[in-house]
Backbone as a ProteinNet text record, in pm:
[ID]
protein_1_A
[PRIMARY]
MGEVTNVMEYQAIAKQKLPKMAYDYYASGAEDEWTLKENREAFSRILFRPRILIDVANIDMTTSVLGFKISMPIMISPTAFQKMAHPEGEYATARAASAAGTVMTLSSWATSSVEEVASTGPGIRFFQLYVYKDRKVVEQLVRRAEKAGFKAIALTVDTPRLGRREADIKNRFVLPPNLTLKNFEGLDLGKMDQSNDSGLASYVAGQIDRTLSWKDVKWLQSITSMPILVKGVITAEDARLAVHSGAAGIIVSNHGARQLDYVPATISALEEVVTAAQGRIPVFLDGGVRRGTDVFKALALGASGVFVSLISLLPIWI
[TERTIARY]
-2825.2	-2719.3	-2767.7	-2876.3	-2906.4	-2803.1	-2834.2	-2747.3	-2616.9	-2509	-2368.3	-2326.3	-2280.5	-2238.3	-2086	-2011.5	-1883.6	-1803.8	-1702.8	-1598.3	-1610.4	-1612.7	-1599.9	-1723.2	-1835.8	-1974.2	-1934.1	-1856.3	-1836.3	-1782.8	-1680.3	-1641.3	-1754.1	-1857.8	-1955.7	-2010.3	-2028	-2108.5	-1975.9	-1878.1	-1768.7	-1762.7	-1776.3	-1798.1	-1901.3	-2031.1	-2136.3	-2125.9	-2045.5	-2056.1	-1922.6	-1818.4	-1700.8	-1689.6	-1611.5	-1589.6	-1488	-1503.6	-1426.5	-1283.9	-1224.6	-1068.4	-1049.5	-1097.7	-1077.2	-1105.1	-1213.4	-1242.3	-1143.8	-1096.1	-981.9	-826.1	-817.7	-674.2	-677.4	-796.3	-798.1	-799.8	-888.3	-913.3	-836.5	-738.8	-663.2	-529.6	-461.4	-344.6	-250	-133.9	-36.5	-74.1	-50.4	-58.5	-159	-150.6	-246.1	-335.4	-282.1	-338.9	-347.6	-274.4	-263.8	-232	-136.7	-123.6	-228.2	-298.6	-422.1	-498.3	-542.5	-632.5	-562.6	-433.9	-379.7	-371.9	-354.3	-354.4	-467.7	-587.6	-708.4	-715	-688.2	-705.1	-626.7	-517.8	-412	-443.4	-534.6	-596.1	-692.7	-767.3	-863.4	-811.4	-666.4	-604.6	-549	-564.3	-522.9	-613.1	-627.4	-760.4	-716.6	-832	-809.1	-816.7	-759.9	-773.8	-807.7	-941.7	-984.4	-976.7	-959.4	-969.6	-1078.8	-1130.5	-1261.5	-1249.9	-1368.1	-1346.5	-1273.1	-1222.1	-1146	-1223.4	-1194.3	-1252	-1219.4	-1323.5	-1310.7	-1407.8	-1449.3	-1536.7	-1475.5	-1377.3	-1278.3	-1167.1	-1193.8	-1100.3	-1046.2	-906.6	-828.1	-768.3	-798.6	-732.4	-631.5	-594.7	-507.7	-371.5	-294	-151.1	-59.3	59.1	157.9	224.5	257.5	322.6	431.4	537.7	676	648.9	604.8	566.6	454.8	376.5	229.8	122.9	42.6	-55.6	-148.3	-224.2	-356.9	-463.7	-581.6	-703.9	-699.2	-631.9	-645.4	-522.5	-477.7	-365.4	-396.4	-487.7	-545.1	-514.9	-447	-379.9	-411.6	-427.7	-454.1	-335.1	-327	-203.2	-222.3	-114.3	-111.9	-185.7	-283.7	-347.7	-360.4	-296.5	-285.2	-424.2	-422.8	-524.3	-663.9	-674.8	-824	-923.7	-897.9	-1001.4	-1058.6	-1024.9	-1082.8	-1190.9	-1213.8	-1326.6	-1424.7	-1386.8	-1459.9	-1403.6	-1470.3	-1406.4	-1316.5	-1373.1	-1287.8	-1173	-1176.9	-1038.3	-966.3	-839.6	-726.7	-762.3	-858.7	-922.9	-1008.6	-1109.4	-1193.4	-1110.1	-1019.3	-929.7	-860.5	-815.6	-746.1	-830	-948.7	-1049.4	-1113.2	-1125.4	-1169.8	-1065.1	-959	-855.8	-827.5	-824	-820.3	-928.6	-1060	-1175.1	-1161.6	-1087.6	-1103.6	-976.4	-873.1	-765	-655.5	-647.1	-535.9	-464.6	-373.4	-256.7	-338.5	-295.2	-329	-186.8	-146.1	-56.2	-69.8	-6.9	-46.9	45.4	3.4	85.5	149.4	268.6	358.7	266.2	189.5	114.1	-37.4	-56.9	-193.4	-244.2	-371.6	-432.6	-462.4	-396.1	-396.2	-248.9	-223.2	-72.8	-64.5	66.5	97.7	40.9	62.8	6.2	-152.7	-230.7	-339.5	-402.7	-351.2	-382.6	-372	-259.7	-247.9	-334.5	-387.1	-477.7	-615.6	-625.9	-767.5	-775.8	-661.1	-674	-571.8	-567	-470.5	-504.3	-386	-377.2	-246.1	-235.8	-114.3	-94.2	-0.5	11.2	159.1	145	279.5	288	402.3	409.3	488.9	411.4	484.2	569.7	680.8	794.8	822.6	819.5	877.7	1014.7	1103.2	1263.3	1260.1	1246	1285.7	1409.8	1441.9	1587	1646.8	1566.7	1608.7	1608.1	1719.2	1711.8	1673	1687.6	1639.4	1504	1420.7	1287.8	1244.6	1298.8	1292.3	1324.3	1413.9	1463	1364.1	1328.3	1232.9	1086.8	1056.3	904	919.6	1019.7	1052.3	1049.1	1098.3	1124.5	986.4	904.1	762.8	671.9	696.3	604.9	662.2	772.4	822.6	766	774.9	726	585.3	504.5	356.6	307.3	403	372.4	354.1	400.2	393.7	499.2	469.8	549.1	655.7	651.9	725.4	725.1	826.7	847.4	803.1	727	707.2	772.2	891.2	997.6	941.5	870.8	836	952.3	980.1	1095.4	1097.8	967.2	937.4	901.5	934.3	879.7	993.7	1104.4	1194.6	1132.7	1054.7	963.4	811.2	708	596.5	545.8	466.8	434.8	346.8	333.3	244.2	87.7	19.1	-91.5	-179.4	-243.5	-297.2	-417.6	-494.1	-617.3	-580.4	-493.4	-441.6	-386.3	-325.3	-279.1	-391.2	-492.7	-615.4	-683.5	-685.4	-772.9	-678.2	-557.7	-476.5	-468.6	-447.3	-467.2	-403.5	-476	-418.4	-511.8	-458.1	-540.4	-638.1	-761.2	-883.6	-804.1	-841.6	-765.8	-777	-889	-881.8	-818.1	-738	-649	-504.9	-415.5	-277.7	-239.5	-91.4	-17.2	5.3	-60.5	-44.7	95.6	161.5	287.6	394.2	358.8	460.8	438.5	318.6	290.5	393.9	419.6	530.3	660.8	678.7	787.3	804.5	707.8	677.5	664.2	618.2	586.8	468.1	381.7	230.4	127.8	179.5	91.3	121.3	39.3	79.1	21.6	106.6	82.6	4.2	-76.2	-134.8	-36.9	-41.9	39.3	-7.1	53.8	6.4	3.7	50.7	55.2	-21	7.5	-40.7	32.3	-41.5	37.3	109.6	59.3	135.1	250.8	251.8	383.2	492.8	428.1	519.3	592.4	495	555.5	672.1	635	729.6	857.3	845.7	966	1055.4	994.3	1064.4	1113.9	1036.3	1090.1	1143.3	1111.5	1156	1287.3	1362	1497.4	1523	1571.2	1590.2	1701.9	1794.9	1949.3	1917.3	1799.2	1763.5	1799.8	1884.5	1920.7	1951.1	1991.8	1990.7	2070.2	2183.8	2239.6	2159.2	2053.5	1965.5	1872.8	1886.7	1813.5	1884.4	2021.8	2101.7	2104.6	2090	2087.8	1956.6	1848.2	1726.8	1732.8	1796.2	1817.4	1905	1994.7	2071.9	1988.6	1870.2	1797.6	1682.1	1648.6	1512.3	1533	1480.2	1461.6	1346.4	1273.1	1156.1	1186.4	1158.7	1179	1137.2	1211.3	1173.5	1129.4	1013.9	962.8	993.9	1046.2	1078.5	963.9	874.2	756.8	780	766.1	759.2	870.8	892.6	971.9	890.9	935.5	848.7	963.9	1066.3	1180.5	1236.7	1310	1382.3	1527.5	1567.2	1700.6	1674.4	1592.5	1551.7	1520.4	1458.1	1423.3	1552.1	1650.4	1779	1845.2	1851.2	1910.3	1843.4	1701.4	1621.7	1682	1694	1739.3	1870.9	1969.1	2092.8	2115.6	2018.1	2035.1	1964	1918.6	1871.4	1720.2	1649.2	1507.4	1430.8	1337.5	1250.3	1164	1119.9	1025.5	999.5	931.8	901.7	766.3	733.7	603.4	592	561.7	552.8	439.1	494.9	391.5	423.6	343.6	347	285.5	273.7	205.5	76.8	-11.9	-139.4	-161.5	-31.6	-30.9	-19.9	32	21.4	142	249.8	393.7	432.1	495.5	551.8	426.4	373.7	304.3	355.6	289.2	343.5	458.6	421.4	495.4	418.6	467.2	361.4	276.3	140.8	54.1	146.1	102.2	179.5	163	38.9	4.8	110.4	118.9	217.6	381.8	404.7	544.4	568.9	481.6	489.8	564.6	535.8	613.2	746.9	791.4	959.3	1014.4	942.8	1004	999.2	893.2	896	1020.6	1031.5	1161.6	1276.1	1288.4	1418.1	1462.1	1328.7	1370	1387.7	1354.9	1410.3	1369.5	1263.6	1202.8	1276.4	1377.7	1449.6	1388.4	1312.2	1218.4	1071.9	968.7	836.6	808.4	720.8	689.3	540	490.4	335.6	320	190.7	143.1	32.9	60.2	-24.5	-53.9	-183.6	-233.3	-336.7	-449.1	-561.5	-637	-614.9	-700.8	-829	-934.4	-1081.1	-1154	-1136.5	-1206.4	-1131	-1204.8	-1124.9	-1060.3	-1099	-1039.7	-885.5	-887.2	-754	-682.9	-707.6	-615.4	-567.4	-663.7	-622.6	-531.7	-546.7	-441.3	-304	-292.4	-176.5	-97.5	-166.5	-145.2	-67.4	-137.4	-109.1	27.1	37.1	180.1	281	251.7	363.7	371.8	275.6	264.6	229.4	299.9	259.2	142.9	97	-39.1	-48.8	-161.6	-172.5	-229.9	-189.6	-235.9	-343.2	-437.6	-557.8	-575.6	-566.3	-569.1	-710.4	-707.1	-854.5	-901	-810.8	-865.5	-989.6	-1003.8	-1137.9	-1226.8	-1176.1	-1282.1	-1341.4	-1257.2	-1321.5	-1456.8	-1516.2	-1674.1	-1744.2	-1695.7	-1778.8	-1816	-1737.8	-1750.8	-1885.9	-1895.1	-1991.1	-2140.7
58.6	-50.9	-168.5	-158.4	-279.8	-309.1	-417.6	-465.3	-528.8	-456.2	-510.3	-581.8	-697.4	-759.5	-807.2	-793.4	-788	-731.6	-689.2	-628	-657.6	-784.2	-830.8	-773.3	-754.1	-711.4	-557.7	-493	-343.2	-343.1	-445.2	-422.7	-440.9	-532.3	-516.1	-397.4	-316.8	-183.9	-85.8	-95.2	6.7	-19.5	-149.2	-182.4	-88	-95.4	-20.2	131.7	171.1	311	402.4	328.6	396	390.7	518.5	509.5	391.3	313.1	192.8	209.1	316.4	351	344	417.7	428	289.3	224	78	-4.3	-19.9	-110.6	-64.1	45.2	101.6	30.7	29	-16.3	-151	-215.9	-351.2	-465.9	-406.3	-491	-540.2	-655.2	-680.3	-690.9	-736.9	-749.1	-858.4	-852.6	-958.6	-1054.3	-1195.9	-1286.8	-1264.2	-1216.3	-1183	-1292.1	-1390.2	-1506.8	-1476.3	-1397.1	-1346.2	-1265.4	-1211.2	-1131.3	-1225	-1333.5	-1438.5	-1515.1	-1556.5	-1622.3	-1549.3	-1412.1	-1338.1	-1360	-1404.9	-1431.1	-1579.3	-1664.1	-1804.9	-1878.9	-1807.4	-1866.4	-1858.1	-1769.3	-1748.7	-1872.4	-1912.5	-2021.3	-2141	-2168.3	-2319.8	-2329.9	-2202.5	-2221.1	-2223.7	-2329.5	-2404.6	-2343.5	-2349.2	-2336.2	-2466.6	-2457	-2572.6	-2511.2	-2471.2	-2397.8	-2475.4	-2418.3	-2458.3	-2429.5	-2501.2	-2459.6	-2435.6	-2386.3	-2381.4	-2300.5	-2178.9	-2086	-1944.2	-1866.8	-1752.5	-1658.4	-1616.4	-1482.8	-1376.7	-1359.6	-1261	-1138.7	-1107.9	-967.4	-970.2	-912.4	-922.1	-775.4	-804.6	-654.8	-669	-583.7	-586.8	-488.3	-404	-291	-357.5	-290.1	-311.8	-183.7	-219	-105.6	-124.5	-21.8	-24	51.7	35	118.8	223.4	165.9	251.9	323.7	333.9	400.3	297	327.6	237.4	277.7	160.4	177.5	69.4	94.3	17.1	-132.6	-165.7	-322.2	-322.9	-450.5	-472.9	-451.7	-371	-344.4	-198.5	-178.6	-46.4	-21.7	102.6	126.5	137	58.3	56	185.3	212.7	343.9	306.8	366.3	365.2	492.9	489.6	610.6	672.5	795.6	862.3	841.7	847.7	823.2	921.1	1038.8	1120.9	1090.5	982.4	903.1	858.1	825	750.4	826.8	945.9	1047	1177	1279.3	1420.4	1414.6	1353.2	1385.8	1277.2	1159.8	1105.7	1060.5	1125	1114	1158.5	1269.2	1342.6	1245	1169.7	1081.4	976.7	922.5	808.1	851.1	973.7	1032.7	1048	1099.6	1117.1	954.1	864.4	738	683.3	668.9	596.4	671.8	803.2	864.6	814.4	807.6	795	639.2	524.4	416	382.1	493.9	483.7	384	405.7	320.1	405.7	338.1	409.6	417.7	544.3	551	582.2	521	527.7	609.5	726.6	814.9	765.3	754.3	737	858.3	835.6	942.6	1025.5	911.6	957.9	985.3	1028.4	1090.3	1201.4	1209.6	1320.7	1443.3	1422.3	1539.5	1521.4	1646.3	1662.1	1615.7	1590.8	1555	1672.9	1804.5	1906.3	1904.8	1878.1	1874.5	1787.7	1651	1547.9	1568.3	1629.1	1661.7	1767.2	1841	1962.4	1891.3	1765.4	1691.5	1683	1676	1685.3	1566.2	1529	1443.5	1303	1216.1	1082.9	1034.1	894.5	845.7	803.2	863.4	854.7	839.7	710.9	699.1	732.5	746.3	820	717.1	683	562.5	655.6	606.3	656.5	596	666.1	607.9	706.3	631.3	714.9	759.2	905.3	957.8	976.9	974.9	1003.1	1108	1222.2	1344	1342.6	1304.2	1282.1	1396.6	1538	1648.4	1672.2	1605.2	1589	1491.1	1386.2	1295.8	1350.4	1410.6	1464.6	1580	1674.3	1759	1687	1594.9	1529.7	1458.7	1392.7	1334	1433	1553	1651.6	1718.4	1742	1773.8	1690.2	1563.2	1464	1464.2	1477	1475.5	1594.8	1704.1	1830.6	1836	1756.5	1764.2	1651.6	1588.5	1491.3	1362.3	1314.5	1177	1111.2	986.7	908.1	799.1	768.8	658.3	653.1	619.5	612	435.6	428.3	283.6	319	280	262.9	139	193	81.5	53.9	-87	-146.4	-246.7	-244.8	-352.1	-286.3	-156.3	-99.3	-12	-98.5	-1.7	27.5	-44.5	-25.1	-57.7	-5	-44.8	-182.9	-258.8	-408.7	-364.2	-471.6	-474.5	-474.3	-366.7	-381.6	-370.7	-479.3	-479.6	-393.1	-395	-299.9	-159.9	-123.5	33.1	71.9	-36	-30.5	-18.8	-94.6	-92.8	26.2	84.3	210.3	317.7	336.4	425.2	520.5	460.8	522.4	652.3	745.6	889.1	942.4	1036.7	1098.2	1177.1	1190.6	1300.9	1426.4	1511.3	1631	1735.5	1692.3	1777.8	1742.6	1636.6	1588.5	1591.5	1608.6	1593.7	1505	1486.9	1425.3	1548.4	1571.9	1676.8	1710.3	1602.1	1589.3	1671.2	1687.8	1724	1835.3	1908.2	2033.7	2122	2212.4	2314.7	2250.6	2133.1	2064.1	2011.3	2055.2	2007.9	1871.2	1796.1	1636.9	1609.9	1682.5	1660.4	1616.7	1632.6	1590.5	1456.5	1375.9	1259.3	1285.1	1253.5	1281.3	1156.6	1191.2	1080.3	1016.6	876	795.2	689.9	625	525.3	384.2	405.9	302.3	334.9	277.3	337.2	467.5	581.7	723.1	686	602.2	589.4	510.8	431.8	351	420.3	537.5	632.9	714.6	739.6	831.3	780.8	659.2	573.9	552.8	537.5	507.7	631.9	767.2	874.1	941.8	894.9	955.9	862.5	751.2	656.2	585.6	600.2	545.3	417.9	356.5	212.4	165.2	247.1	209.3	207.8	208.7	194.1	46.8	80	-57.5	-37.3	-156.3	-154.7	-31.6	-0.6	123	255.6	264.6	381.2	379.4	260.7	256.8	338.3	330.8	398.1	554.5	561.8	706	781.4	718	754.4	787.8	707.1	732.4	834.7	869.1	989.7	1115.3	1125.8	1256.3	1265.8	1162.6	1183.8	1101	1136.1	1075.8	952.2	962.1	871.1	733.5	624	483	460.8	338.2	323.1	179.5	163.6	14.3	2.9	-129.4	-183.2	-234.2	-198.8	-245.1	-322.1	-454	-511.3	-646.6	-688.6	-799.2	-942.7	-1023.8	-1181.3	-1284.1	-1269.7	-1379.9	-1364.4	-1478.1	-1488.6	-1413.3	-1419.5	-1347.1	-1191.1	-1144.1	-1001	-968.4	-1050.4	-1018.3	-988.8	-1087.9	-1068.3	-943.7	-919	-785.6	-678.2	-673.3	-552	-544.8	-659.6	-635.4	-577.4	-639.8	-579.2	-452.5	-396.6	-246.2	-153.1	-181.6	-124.8	-73.5	-143.8	-101.4	-137	-40.5	-60.9	-175.8	-213.3	-326.2	-344.5	-473.1	-537.2	-531	-470.6	-502	-616.2	-723.2	-843	-803.9	-765.3	-716.8	-740	-784.7	-799.4	-691.1	-570.3	-456.8	-495	-565.1	-590	-667.5	-745.2	-823.2	-747.8	-617.8	-527	-522.9	-589.4	-560.4	-683.3	-800.2	-910.4	-1023.7	-1098.4	-1186.7	-1307.6	-1404.3	-1550.2	-1537.8	-1442.2	-1433.9	-1515.5	-1532	-1610.3	-1493.7	-1551.6	-1471.3	-1419.6	-1318.2	-1243.2	-1367.3	-1391	-1500	-1627.6	-1666.6	-1769.6	-1749.3	-1638.2	-1577.1	-1536.6	-1501.5	-1450.2	-1527.3	-1667.5	-1743.5	-1727.3	-1743.5	-1746.7	-1615.1	-1508.7	-1377.7	-1353.8	-1401.8	-1395	-1472.5	-1601.7	-1681.8	-1606.6	-1553.6	-1495.7	-1355.5	-1274.3	-1168	-1212.2	-1328.4	-1373.4	-1268.1	-1218.9	-1127.3	-997.8	-977.4	-839.2	-722.3	-729.6	-624.7	-684.7	-608.5	-642	-659.1	-758.8	-805.3	-779.6	-711.4	-690.6	-742.9	-770.2	-833.3	-740.5	-726.7	-655.7	-716.7	-728.6	-806	-927.7	-897.6	-1020.1	-1023.6	-924	-928.4	-865.7	-963	-920.6	-932	-1055	-1058.2	-1069.1	-1055.5	-1080.3	-1213.5	-1316	-1463.6	-1445.6	-1355.9	-1312.4	-1262.3	-1162.1	-1096.7	-1200.1	-1272.3	-1388	-1478.6	-1523.3	-1609.9	-1561.8	-1409.5	-1341.9	-1329	-1297.5	-1290.4	-1427.8	-1532.7	-1654.7	-1713.8	-1660.4	-1690.7	-1607.3	-1512.1	-1423	-1276.6	-1234	-1083.4	-1011.6	-884.7	-791.1	-711.6	-716.6	-649.1	-675.8	-613.3	-610.5	-485.7	-454.5	-343.7	-374.9	-299.2	-323.8	-216.3	-255.7	-167.4	-121.9	7	76.4	26.9	-34.6	-83	-155.6	-213	-283.9	-219.3	-100.6	-36.3	100.5	171.1	262.8	288.6	198.7	197.9	250	227.9	249.7	381.2	480.8	619.3	656.6	571.2	595.8	595.3
-229.6	-239.6	-169.2	-101.4	-26.9	86.1	149.8	261.5	209	243.1	201.9	323.4	328.1	421.1	432.5	335.3	318	237.2	231.6	142.6	1.8	-7	-161.4	-246.2	-176.3	-240.5	-284.9	-237.2	-268	-412.6	-435.8	-590.7	-691.5	-682.9	-765	-788.8	-668.5	-670	-740.6	-715.6	-777.2	-923.7	-954.4	-1119.4	-1204.3	-1114.9	-1171.3	-1176.1	-1078.2	-1058.4	-1107	-1100.2	-1144.3	-1302.7	-1345.8	-1495.6	-1525.3	-1651.1	-1672.7	-1653.6	-1699.7	-1676.7	-1527.6	-1453.3	-1304.6	-1237.7	-1253.2	-1214.3	-1251.4	-1393.8	-1423.9	-1351.1	-1336.9	-1269.4	-1125.3	-1051.1	-918.6	-904.1	-991.1	-990.2	-1050.2	-1155.1	-1235.4	-1185.1	-1236.9	-1201.6	-1307.3	-1307.5	-1418.8	-1506.9	-1632.5	-1727.7	-1712.6	-1681.6	-1680.2	-1560.2	-1471	-1339.1	-1259.4	-1263.8	-1179.9	-1045.4	-1034.4	-876.8	-810.5	-897.5	-860.9	-801.8	-853.6	-809	-711.1	-722.6	-615.3	-471.1	-464.9	-352.3	-267.1	-328.7	-259.5	-217.7	-349	-312.4	-220	-193.1	-117.1	25.6	64.5	187.5	211.6	116.6	131.4	155.5	118	149.9	276	366.7	511.9	601.1	694.1	760	898	975.6	1143.1	1195.7	1319	1423.6	1556.2	1549.4	1674.3	1785.6	1905.4	2029.6	2109.7	2194.7	2256.1	2409.2	2464	2609.4	2661.2	2581.7	2625.1	2659.7	2780.4	2801.9	2693.1	2609.5	2525.8	2569	2687	2721.1	2694.9	2708.4	2703	2597	2479.4	2368.8	2331.9	2333.3	2320.7	2205.3	2079.6	1964	1940.1	2037.9	2007.8	1999.4	1944.1	1924.5	1911.6	1912.5	1877.1	1744.5	1673	1538.5	1544.1	1555.4	1551.6	1674.1	1793.9	1884.4	1916.9	1832.8	1814.3	1846.3	1931.5	1980.7	1885.3	1814.3	1721.1	1780.9	1723.4	1799	1731.5	1629.7	1570.8	1479.1	1449.6	1371.5	1218.5	1182.3	1041	1017.9	913.2	859	725.7	671.1	535.6	449.2	352.2	265.8	169.4	103.1	20.3	-143.3	-172.5	-295.5	-363.4	-474.3	-553.1	-610.9	-651.3	-738.1	-676.2	-551.2	-472.5	-510.5	-574.1	-606.9	-761.5	-821	-909.8	-888.7	-756.3	-691.1	-631.5	-582.1	-486.3	-490.6	-488.3	-475.8	-354	-278.6	-106.8	-120.7	-181.2	-194.7	-77.8	-60.2	44.1	178.9	159.9	286.5	353.3	279	328.3	412.6	347.5	406.8	531.1	550.9	646.9	756.1	750	851.1	911.6	807.8	859.9	931.4	876.1	955.2	1104.6	1109.4	1244	1316	1281.8	1347.6	1399.8	1317.4	1352.6	1434.9	1470.9	1557.3	1496.9	1352.3	1300.9	1196.1	1145.2	1040.3	900.7	832.2	708.1	610.9	530.2	452.7	323.9	303.3	180	85	-43.4	-179.8	-204.4	-259.2	-324.2	-450.6	-506.4	-619.4	-584.2	-466.1	-405.3	-495.1	-486.1	-555.4	-455.9	-353.6	-218	-171.9	-140.2	-81.2	61.1	110.8	242.4	335	300.8	380.3	398.2	274.1	260	360.3	359.3	441.5	580.3	602.4	758.2	789.1	703.5	767.4	805.5	760.6	812.9	961.4	1025.8	1172.4	1218.3	1348.6	1395.5	1354	1323.2	1277.5	1286.1	1282.2	1271.9	1127.4	1045.3	921.6	865.9	769.1	695.5	564.5	526.9	384	277.3	187.5	96.3	-11.1	-54.7	-124.1	-238.1	-348.1	-482.8	-500.5	-539.6	-535.5	-700	-723.7	-845	-881.2	-1009.6	-1047.5	-992.7	-977.3	-915.2	-779	-720.5	-562.3	-480.1	-547	-463.9	-457.8	-545	-534.6	-440.6	-411.7	-297.6	-171.2	-165.3	-42.7	-1.3	-86.5	-44.9	-9.1	-88.5	-42.5	85.6	121.8	246	377.2	337.8	461.1	467.2	367.7	362.1	445	424.5	494.4	649.6	662.6	826.8	903.2	809.9	868.2	894.6	797.5	824.9	925.3	972	1090.9	1069.2	946.6	921.5	995.4	1018.1	1131.3	1076	938	888.1	737.4	682.3	531.1	515.3	418.1	345	210.9	198.6	69.6	-9.3	-116.6	-226.1	-314.5	-313.3	-360.7	-488.6	-542.5	-631	-783.3	-776.3	-887.6	-971.5	-1010.1	-1100.4	-1231.2	-1275.2	-1395	-1366.4	-1435.3	-1398.2	-1459	-1380.5	-1432.8	-1559.4	-1632.4	-1775.3	-1726.5	-1700.5	-1665.5	-1801.6	-1839.5	-1975.7	-1990.4	-1882.7	-1861.6	-1902.6	-1827.3	-1848.2	-1976	-2051.8	-2173.2	-2269.6	-2264.7	-2350.2	-2353.6	-2209	-2170.6	-2200.9	-2229.9	-2248.8	-2101.1	-2017.5	-1883.6	-1848.7	-1812.3	-1797.1	-1663.8	-1570.3	-1488.5	-1557.1	-1496.2	-1550.7	-1543	-1636.5	-1644.3	-1520.7	-1453.1	-1326.2	-1194.3	-1225.2	-1119.3	-1150.3	-1023.9	-1052.7	-963.5	-951.1	-846.3	-760.2	-654.4	-587.1	-513	-476.4	-392	-505.5	-638.8	-723.8	-815.8	-756.1	-823	-809.8	-880.4	-869	-903.7	-939.2	-969.1	-1099.2	-1196.1	-1338.8	-1335.3	-1228.9	-1222.7	-1203.1	-1187.6	-1134.4	-1227.7	-1372.4	-1485.4	-1539.1	-1580	-1661.6	-1810.3	-1903.8	-2034.8	-2086.8	-2205.6	-2292.1	-2349.6	-2373.4	-2426.3	-2525.3	-2599.1	-2690.9	-2600.9	-2482.5	-2378.8	-2253.2	-2149.2	-2032.5	-1999.5	-1965.8	-1939.7	-1812.4	-1722.9	-1602.4	-1623.8	-1708.9	-1744.1	-1799	-1894.9	-1941.1	-1845.4	-1740.4	-1641.4	-1538.1	-1520.2	-1444.5	-1514.9	-1637.2	-1718.2	-1729.2	-1717.2	-1732.6	-1590.9	-1471.5	-1357.1	-1255.3	-1249.8	-1135.7	-1157.7	-1037.7	-1047.9	-1052.4	-1170.8	-1169.5	-1129.1	-1063	-990.4	-858.4	-811.6	-658.3	-595.7	-499.9	-437.8	-274.4	-215	-60.4	-16.7	-104.6	-36.2	-15.5	-83.5	-86.1	44.8	107.1	254.2	323	331.1	417.7	370.6	260.1	212.4	272.9	233.2	333.7	455.1	538.2	674.2	720.6	589.3	647.2	614.7	556.1	516.4	615.8	693.2	784.2	921.3	1005.5	1141.3	1141.8	1030.5	1037.6	1005.5	1091.7	1056.1	913.7	850.3	718.7	702.9	648.8	637.2	454.7	453.4	317.1	257	161.9	118.9	-9.4	-27.4	-159.7	-120.7	-16.9	23.7	34.3	-44.1	-58.3	-40.8	-7.8	-8.7	107.8	192.2	285.7	279.5	144.1	126.9	125.6	75.2	82.8	236.6	306.4	423.1	529.4	483.7	560.2	530.2	401.1	358	428.4	432.8	493.3	627.8	707.4	850.1	853.8	761.9	756.3	738.2	631	585.9	702.9	810.9	915	898	816.8	805.6	945.2	962.1	1078.8	1095.4	956.9	946.1	784.7	783.1	629.7	612.7	482	433.6	330.7	372.1	263.5	150.4	36.1	-61.1	-193.5	-280.8	-441.3	-508.3	-448.9	-514	-570.2	-492.5	-516.4	-649.8	-693.5	-804.6	-921.1	-914.8	-1021.4	-1080.5	-1043.9	-1073	-1142.5	-1099.8	-1156.1	-1131.8	-1244.1	-1232.5	-1209.2	-1149.1	-1121	-1020.7	-893.3	-780.7	-684.8	-562.3	-474	-412.8	-379.6	-283.9	-176.4	-121.6	6.5	112.4	140.2	241.4	244.6	110.5	102.5	119.3	104	135.4	270.9	356.3	468.8	566.4	565.2	682.6	655.7	527.2	505.9	535.6	511.4	541.1	713.9	774.5	924.7	991.5	942.7	991.4	947.9	837	797.4	898.9	930.4	1005.8	1150.2	1181.5	1322.3	1461.2	1427.5	1541.8	1562.4	1475.3	1488.7	1439.7	1333.3	1310.9	1273.4	1303.5	1251.6	1088.8	1090.7	952.2	927.3	827.1	807.8	670.7	660.7	522	449.9	328.3	247.4	119.8	94.1	-31.2	9.6	-66.3	-58.4	60.4	159.4	277.4	255.8	279	276.3	367.9	471.5	580	716.1	838.1	957.1	974.3	900.5	897.4	824.6	725.6	651.6	762.3	831.4	928.1	1055.2	1075.9	1166.7	1124.4	992	936.6	945.2	877.6	878.5	1009.2	1117.2	1249.9	1310.7	1280.4	1315.1	1231.3	1136.4	1047.8	1086.1	1172.2	1235.2	1202.7	1114.6	1080	1206.1	1220.3	1332.3	1298.8	1184.2	1149.4	985.1	946.4	786.7	748.8	607.5	560.3	448.9	447.1	362.2	253.2	126.5	9.8	3.7	-36.5	-66.1	-214.1	-261.7	-418.9	-399.8	-297.6	-257.5	-164.5	-102.2	-22.6	-72.6	-196.7	-250	-247.1	-319	-320.1	-211.9	-71	31.4	33.5	-27.1	-37.8	-133	-221.8	-337.2	-295.7
[MASK]
++++++++++++++++++++++++++++++++++++++++++++++++++++++++++++++++++++++++++++++++++++++++++++++++++++++++++++++++++++++++++++++++++++++++++++++++++++++++++++++++++++++++++++++++++++++++++++++++++++++++++++++++++++++++++++++++++++++++++++++++++++++++++++++++++++++++++++++++++++++++++++++++++++++++++++++++++++++++++++++

């Protein structure tokens, strides 16, 4: 591999090593991919005003998230289908996050179940939740995550239907035959059928509840004691509604630019959301983070921490 000096260089390695369908799934965005580019470019328009002659001999990057102490304000955001990139998939992510002393967020659509991830050893883990039409499935999954020791729910709220991901459409994306959505095995929901479109888009259209609304945050609170983070907020109006709904926190996210194109970069939306939250609940940033300077910019604009997507980091394993 040679000497890799930054996260961006792993993407070129991934393109060489991963099957095209897998790479395109991880790397692509919705439609024109304007927001995908903007998620990165918006960071480059934020400049520092550095102060000098400050004693920085002792630096403490530890922080707490929902009462849990972590080593740094950098956490792992949910990424589906990780075993498409490496046989260890979510197991490796769980072990790495635990060794680094930070949070791993497991996707509903993981290729390892909540119980399997818990079996890798101790760690602070959150569970990302898609709400299915069959609410009994949702209740069962939430209770399994809680029983397995997960500490919070990251409720994805920006996916009533899947974004138009043209690379997946062209590739007729479907999970490789040796992989399943492990959390849904035994529920007849673990397989993704071939489609004339994206197999994932067809799966979402058939299973995900498009009636999801703010009242469902209250419903989730009624079935679990885990705190609920609302993932997918990019406006002040929705930030205020999240606070009103009793959410424990907000994740400013545009789903990695994979849902609605031509929405702002998350770093551009951050300050508006932080201002609207008024310090009543923590606000986190997800999307576009590739360097430590990006993390610093997010913190300076009011984020309590950032989530880093493995879409950019998966090739570390290869």
